C-alpha positions in Angstrom: 0.1 0.0 0.0 2.9 2.3 0.8 4.4 1.8 -2.6 1.0 2.3 -4.2 0.6 5.6 -2.4 4.2 6.8 -2.9 3.6 6.3 -6.6 1.0 9.0 -6.6 2.4 11.4 -3.8 2.5 15.0 -5.0 5.4 17.5 -4.2 4.6 19.7 -1.4 6.6 22.7 -0.3 9.7 21.5 1.7 9.5 18.1 0.2 12.8 16.5 -1.4 12.8 16.8 -5.0 11.6 13.8 -6.9 9.2 12.6 -4.4 6.1 13.7 -6.2 4.9 12.6 -9.8 4.4 15.9 -10.9 4.1 19.8 -9.8 1.6 20.9 -7.3 -0.7 22.8 -10.0 -0.9 20.4 -12.9 -1.1 16.6 -11.9 -2.7 13.5 -13.1 -4.3 11.1 -10.6 -5.0 7.9 -12.4 -6.5 5.1 -10.3 -7.2 7.3 -7.1 -9.5 9.3 -9.2 -11.7 6.1 -9.9 -13.0 5.8 -6.3 -16.2 7.3 -5.3 -14.7 8.9 -2.2 -12.5 11.8 -1.8 -9.0 10.8 -0.6 -6.4 13.0 1.3 -3.0 11.7 2.4 -1.6 13.3 5.5 1.8 13.4 7.1 2.3 12.7 10.8 1.5 16.2 11.7 -1.8 16.3 9.7 -0.4 18.3 6.9 -1.7 17.5 3.5 0.8 15.6 1.2 -1.6 14.5 -1.6 -5.4 14.7 -2.6 -7.5 13.5 -5.5 -9.9 15.8 -7.4 -12.9 14.9 -5.4 -11.3 15.6 -2.2 -10.2 18.9 -3.3 -13.8 19.6 -4.7 -15.2 18.6 -1.4 -12.7 20.7 0.6 -13.4 23.6 -1.9 -9.7 24.3 -2.3 -7.2 24.2 -5.2 -4.3 21.8 -5.0 -1.8 24.4 -4.9 -3.4 26.1 -1.8 -4.0 22.8 0.2 -0.6 21.1 -0.2 1.4 21.2 2.7 -1.0 22.8 5.0 -2.8 21.1 8.0 -6.1 19.7 7.0 -7.5 21.6 10.0 -6.5 24.9 8.3 -8.1 23.7 5.2 -11.5 22.7 6.6 -14.0 25.4 7.5 -13.1 27.1 11.0 -16.2 25.8 12.7 -15.5 22.3 11.7 -12.1 22.5 12.7 -12.8 24.0 16.1 -15.6 21.3 16.8 -13.7 18.2 15.7 -9.9 18.8 15.7 -9.3 17.9 19.3 -11.6 14.9 19.5 -10.2 13.5 16.2 -6.6 13.8 17.1 -7.2 12.2 20.5 -9.1 9.5 19.2 -6.4 8.5 16.8 -4.1 8.4 19.5 -6.0 5.5 20.7 -7.4 3.8 17.8 -6.5 3.4 14.1 -9.8 4.9 12.8 -12.3 7.9 13.7 -15.2 9.2 12.0 -17.5 12.2 12.3 -20.1 13.7 10.1 -20.0 17.8 9.7 -22.3 20.3 8.0 -20.6 22.7 5.8 -22.8 25.8 6.1 -21.4 27.8 3.2 -22.1 24.9 0.8 -25.0 23.5 2.6 -23.5 20.0 2.4 -23.1 17.3 4.7 -19.7 15.5 4.6 -18.4 12.2 6.4 -14.8 12.4 7.4 -12.9 9.1 8.1 -9.5 9.4 9.4 -7.2 6.2 9.4 -3.6 5.7 10.6 -1.5 4.9 7.7 2.4 5.2 8.1 4.1 7.6 7.8 0.7 9.7 8.5 -3.0 9.4 7.8 -5.5 8.7 5.1 -8.8 10.8 5.1 -11.8 9.5 3.2 -14.3 12.1 2.4 -17.8 11.3 1.4 -20.7 13.5 0.3 -23.8 12.3 2.3 -26.1 15.0 1.7 -28.7 12.8 0.3 -28.6 10.3 3.2 -28.6 13.0 5.5 -31.7 14.5 4.0 -33.4 11.2 3.9 -32.7 10.7 7.5 -34.0 14.3 8.1 -37.1 13.6 6.4 -37.6 10.4 8.3 -36.9 12.2 11.3 -39.5 14.9 10.6 -42.1 12.3 9.6 -41.6 10.7 12.8 -42.0 13.9 14.8 -45.1 14.6 12.4 -46.6 11.3 13.1 -46.1 11.8 16.9 -47.8 15.2 16.6 -50.8 13.9 14.7 -50.9 10.9 17.1 -51.0 13.3 20.0 -53.5 15.8 18.4 -55.9 13.3 17.1 -59.5 14.0 18.6 -60.1 10.2 18.6 -58.6 8.2 21.3 -55.6 6.3 20.3 -53.3 3.8 22.0 -50.6 1.7 21.1 -49.7 -1.8 22.5 -47.0 -4.3 22.0 -48.3 -7.2 19.7 -46.6 -9.8 21.8 -47.1 -9.0 25.4 -50.3 -7.0 24.9 -49.1 -4.1 27.1 -50.0 -0.6 26.3 -47.0 1.6 26.0 -48.4 4.9 24.2 -51.6 6.9 24.5 -52.6 10.3 23.1 -54.4 13.0 25.2 -57.8 12.2 23.7 -57.5 8.5 25.2 -56.3 9.9 28.5 -59.5 11.9 28.7 -61.7 9.3 27.1 -60.8 6.6 29.8 -60.3 9.0 32.6 -57.2 7.6 33.4 -53.8 9.4 34.0 -51.1 8.8 31.3 -48.6 7.4 33.7 -51.2 4.7 34.6 -52.5 4.1 31.1 -49.0 3.1 29.6 -48.9 0.3 32.3 -52.1 -1.2 31.4 -52.9 -4.5 29.6 -55.3 -4.3 26.6 -58.0 -6.5 28.4 -58.2 -3.7 31.0 -60.1 -1.6 28.5 -62.9 -4.0 27.8 -65.6 -5.0 30.0 -64.9 -8.1 32.2 -61.4 -8.1 30.6 -63.0 -9.7 27.4 -60.8 -8.6 24.5 -61.2 -11.7 22.6 -62.7 -10.2 19.5 -59.8 -7.9 19.1 -57.3 -10.5 19.9 -58.9 -13.1 17.5 -58.9 -10.6 14.9 -55.2 -9.7 15.5 -54.1 -13.4 15.5 -56.1 -14.1 12.4 -54.2 -11.2 10.6 -50.6 -11.8 10.8 -49.6 -10.2 7.4 -47.9 -7.4 9.5 -48.1 -3.6 8.9 -49.6 -2.1 5.7 -52.7 -4.3 5.8 -56.1 -2.6 5.6 -57.1 -1.6 9.1 -59.7 -3.8 10.8 -62.9 -2.2 12.1 -65.3 -3.6 14.7 -67.9 -2.5 17.0 -67.5 -3.4 20.6 -67.8 -1.8 24.2 -65.1 -0.2 26.1 -64.7 0.3 29.9 -63.6 3.5 31.5 -61.6 3.3 34.7 -64.9 4.6 36.5 -66.6 1.5 35.2 -68.8 3.3 32.6 -69.2 1.2 29.5 -69.6 2.9 26.2 -70.3 1.5 22.6 -67.3 2.3 20.2 -66.0 1.8 16.8 -62.6 0.3 17.3 -60.1 0.4 14.4 -56.5 -1.2 14.5 -53.8 -1.9 12.3 -50.2 -3.3 12.9 -47.4 -0.8 12.8 -43.7 -0.4 13.5 -43.3 1.8 16.5 -39.6 2.5 17.0 -38.6 -0.8 15.6 -41.0 -2.7 17.8 -43.9 -4.8 16.4 -47.2 -2.9 17.7 -50.5 -2.4 17.0 -52.3 1.1 16.9 -55.9 1.3 18.0 -58.3 4.2 17.4 -61.7 4.4 19.2 -64.6 6.5 18.2 -67.5 6.8 20.7 -70.6 6.2 18.8 -73.0 5.8 21.6 -75.0 8.8 20.6 -74.7 8.0 17.0 -76.0 4.4 17.9 -78.9 5.9 19.7 -79.5 8.3 16.9 -79.5 5.3 14.3 -81.9 3.4 16.3 -84.3 6.3 16.5 -83.9 6.9 12.7 -84.5 3.2 11.8 -87.7 3.2 13.9 -88.7 6.5 12.3 -88.0 5.0 9.0 -89.9 2.0 9.6 -93.0 4.0 10.9 -92.6 6.3 8.0 -92.5 3.3 5.4 -95.5 1.8 7.1 -97.5 5.2 7.0 -96.4 5.7 3.4 -97.4 2.3 2.4 -100.9 2.7 4.0 -101.3 6.1 2.1 -100.3 4.5 -1.0 -102.8 1.6 -0.8 -105.4 4.4 0.3 -104.1 6.5 -2.9 -104.4 3.5 -5.1 -107.9 2.6 -3.7 -109.1 6.3 -4.2 -107.7 6.2 -7.7 -109.5 3.1 -8.4 -112.8 4.4 -7.2 -112.3 7.7 -9.2 -111.6 5.8 -12.4 -114.7 3.5 -11.8 -116.8 6.8 -10.8 -115.5 8.6 -14.0 -116.0 5.5 -16.3 -119.7 5.1 -14.9 -120.5 8.9 -14.9 -119.1 9.3 -18.5 -121.0 6.3 -19.8 -124.2 7.4 -18.2 -123.8 11.0 -19.4 -122.8 9.8 -23.0 -126.0 7.5 -22.9 -128.4 10.4 -21.7 -126.6 12.9 -24.4 -126.9 10.2 -27.1 -130.6 9.9 -26.3 -131.2 13.6 -26.3 -129.4 14.0 -29.6 -131.6 11.4 -31.2 -134.8 13.1 -29.9 -133.4 16.4 -31.1 -132.7 14.8 -34.6 -136.2 13.3 -34.8 -137.8 16.6 -33.9 -135.9 18.4 -36.5 -136.9 16.0 -39.1 -140.5 15.2 -38.2 -141.8 18.6 -37.0 -139.6 21.0 -39.0 -142.5 22.0 -41.1 -144.7 23.0 -38.3 -141.8 24.7 -36.3 -141.3 28.4 -37.1 -137.8 30.0 -37.5 -137.3 30.5 -33.8 -138.3 26.8 -33.1 -135.9 25.4 -35.6 -133.1 27.8 -34.1 -133.8 26.4 -30.8 -133.4 22.8 -32.0 -130.0 23.5 -33.5 -128.8 25.2 -30.3 -130.0 22.1 -28.3 -128.0 19.8 -30.9 -124.8 22.0 -30.7 -124.9 22.2 -26.7 -125.3 18.4 -27.1 -122.1 18.0 -29.3 -120.2 20.4 -26.9 -121.1 18.5 -23.8 -120.4 15.2 -25.4 -117.0 16.5 -26.3 -116.2 17.8 -22.7 -117.3 14.3 -21.6 -114.8 12.7 -23.9 -112.0 15.0 -23.0 -112.5 14.7 -19.2 -112.5 10.9 -19.6 -109.4 11.2 -21.7 -107.7 13.4 -19.1 -108.7 11.3 -16.1 -107.4 8.0 -18.0 -104.0 9.1 -19.5 -102.2 7.2 -16.9 -103.9 4.2 -17.5 -103.8 4.3 -21.2 -99.9 4.9 -21.2 -97.9 2.1 -22.4 -94.3 1.2 -23.3 -92.3 3.5 -25.4 -91.6 2.6 -29.0 -90.2 4.0 -32.2 -92.5 5.5 -34.5 -93.1 8.3 -37.1 -95.2 11.3 -36.4 -95.8 12.0 -40.0 -98.4 9.5 -40.9 -100.5 10.0 -37.5 -100.4 13.7 -38.3 -101.7 13.2 -41.8 -104.6 11.1 -40.7 -105.6 13.7 -38.1 -105.4 16.8 -40.7 -107.5 14.5 -43.1 -110.2 14.4 -40.4 -110.3 17.9 -39.9 -110.5 18.8 -43.6 -113.6 16.5 -43.8 -115.2 18.6 -40.9 -114.2 22.0 -42.6 -114.1 21.2 -46.3 -114.3 24.8 -47.2 -111.1 25.8 -45.3 -107.6 26.2 -46.9 -104.9 25.5 -44.3 -101.3 24.6 -45.4 -99.5 21.9 -43.3 -95.7 22.0 -43.1 -93.7 19.2 -41.7 -90.7 17.2 -42.5 -90.9 13.9 -44.6 -90.3 12.0 -41.4 -90.3 12.7 -37.8 -88.9 9.7 -35.8 -88.9 9.5 -32.2 -89.3 7.2 -29.1 -92.3 7.7 -27.1 -95.6 6.1 -26.0 -97.5 6.2 -29.4 -101.1 6.0 -27.8 -100.8 9.0 -25.5 -98.5 11.3 -27.7 -101.0 11.0 -30.7 -103.8 12.0 -28.3 -101.5 15.3 -27.5 -100.8 15.8 -31.0 -104.7 15.7 -31.9 -105.2 18.2 -29.1 -102.4 20.6 -30.6 -103.8 20.2 -34.1 -107.4 20.9 -33.1 -106.1 24.2 -31.2 -104.1 25.4 -34.1 -106.9 24.5 -36.5 -109.5 26.3 -34.3 -107.3 29.7 -33.8 -106.4 29.8 -37.5 -110.1 29.6 -38.4 -110.3 33.4 -39.1 -107.1 33.5 -41.5 -107.8 33.3 -45.2 -104.2 31.9 -45.7 -103.7 29.9 -42.6 -100.6 27.6 -42.0 -99.7 25.0 -39.3 -96.2 23.9 -38.9 -94.9 20.7 -37.1 -91.3 19.8 -36.2 -88.9 18.2 -33.8 -85.8 19.9 -32.4 -83.1 18.8 -30.1 -83.6 19.5 -26.5 -81.0 20.7 -23.7 -80.5 17.4 -22.3 -79.1 14.3 -23.8 -81.6 12.2 -25.9 -84.3 14.8 -25.3 -86.4 16.0 -28.3 -88.9 18.9 -28.3 -92.0 18.7 -30.3 -93.1 22.2 -31.9 -96.3 23.2 -33.4 -96.7 26.8 -34.6 -99.6 28.6 -36.3 -100.3 32.1 -37.8 -103.5 32.1 -35.7 -104.9 34.7 -33.1 -102.2 34.3 -30.7 -102.4 35.2 -27.1 -101.1 37.7 -24.5 -97.8 36.4 -23.3 -98.7 37.4 -19.8 -101.1 34.7 -19.6 -98.9 32.0 -21.1 -98.8 30.3 -17.6 -102.5 29.8 -17.6 -102.9 28.1 -20.9 -102.3 24.5 -19.8 -104.7 24.5 -16.7 -107.9 22.8 -17.1 -110.8 24.9 -18.2 -108.7 28.0 -18.7 -109.7 29.9 -21.7 -108.1 33.4 -23.1 -110.7 33.8 -25.8 -114.5 34.1 -25.9 -116.3 30.7 -26.7 -118.3 33.0 -29.3 -115.1 33.6 -31.2 -113.3 30.1 -30.7 -115.6 27.5 -29.0 -113.9 25.0 -26.9 -113.9 23.4 -23.3 -110.4 24.2 -22.1 -109.1 20.8 -21.6 -107.1 20.2 -24.9 -103.7 21.9 -23.6 -104.2 20.5 -20.1 -104.1 17.0 -21.8 -101.0 18.2 -23.9 -99.3 19.2 -20.4 -100.1 15.7 -18.9 -98.7 13.8 -21.8 -95.4 15.9 -21.5 -95.1 15.1 -18.0 -95.8 11.1 -18.4 -92.7 11.4 -21.0 -90.5 13.0 -18.3 -90.8 16.4 -20.0 -93.1 19.6 -19.6 -95.2 21.9 -22.0 -95.1 25.6 -22.6 -96.3 28.2 -25.4 -94.9 31.3 -26.9 -96.7 34.1 -28.7 -96.8 37.6 -29.5 -100.2 39.3 -29.5 -102.1 38.9 -32.7 -98.9 37.3 -34.1 -99.7 33.5 -34.0 -98.4 30.9 -31.4 -96.0 28.2 -30.9 -96.5 25.3 -28.6 -93.8 22.9 -27.2 -93.5 19.6 -25.5 -90.1 18.2 -24.3 -89.8 14.6 -24.3 -87.3 13.0 -22.4 -85.2 10.1 -24.1 -87.2 10.7 -27.3 -84.2 10.6 -29.6 -82.2 7.6 -27.9 -81.5 4.8 -30.2 -83.6 6.3 -32.9 -81.0 5.6 -35.6 -80.9 1.9 -34.6 -84.3 1.4 -34.1 -85.4 2.9 -37.3 -84.2 -0.2 -39.1 -87.0 -2.1 -37.4 -89.7 0.1 -39.2 -91.5 -1.5 -42.3 
């Protein structure tokens, strides 16, 4: 080793000529520069005789400035003052001495290892900044964990996984169990359980021997305070390493009040469900009775109206010759009133039975249904000229039965309020809604329109904004439209400028879903 080191010894002031491989300012190390440590060679008086490049970098000194000086003069003053005496004293007794020092200026941590080696010493310098930072982080983490443990509002305690002795408890545990900390940390786990029965915890502990990192176990149990009071708690535990000791940390949450509240809530929910079920049964019974009553009344009314209409027809046919003009006018008014009342009964029955008439959604085209309804309207008023505008196809997914009923009401409404227009038009279309899959059915006309102030009243039953002398009707058509929209998860509304026509809208939730696929099933 001496011969190896001598080969790379540098020339220092006062050294005999030829003892170094080259001058103090220009040198080549060779093998010593391949090491991961800085290496400094000292003589018996701790003067530097040689150093590799890494050592000079860690010493923050040039080769020419360091050679021949004591290493304590090259090191920062605070390090020399703190470690020189102790190091030289230690090397007088042993062959090796190590210390770690922080260089404040460079903010670095260097490990210095001095070894005796004739005719002086070898010093290894190692930058351990990364290691020191990790250790500092670990120390900080441990300190933070201790602070979190102590400040946790839940009672927490730690016990030895082997002896089952408690050796740590936070302030919340001291307060919860009403036990001084000095007493707490001498207890066995069983002391915290009624009658010393910690079986559930210990059985779970023995069943889970996988060690730390396992998901915490949770259980409901009772805990006993030192004054004998027992409380229901939620107990959570997990295996941990506590200062290199196999331990179990336990967190305790008092759920006595929550348990009482949960019990009361369950009783209230049970009572509510029973009450709701009874009310639902009453509602179903009332709806059934109402439906039966509506059907009976409408049937009886229609029978009576049919009979009255028949008599009025026979009266007009058989006695028209003997009736004067006022008499014939009265017969016509009787027949008109019968037709109006019959229409009212039909609409009331339709409105009351919409929920029962609704069926599953299906894909269909509105255009054929609209064409059939318009044909019936033209037959009823053959002298009218009304332009109907709509796309060639209006595919959607909906309850066809009730939606066609709503479409008929909208067409009747538009047909009626355009009756005073010489060039009337009605437009029907589908537009995308704001929600995914939603479609909006829109019907517009150039009819009488309405005051927008009253738009909120239009869809209420028996609400009319125009005189029956100008536009006859019973005020139920738009109520039916609104109910059909609600059955489809949507709503109905209207827009108009006074005397500038009107537009009616029905939003239909999910009406466009899968239409493209389902359209292939149409004939």
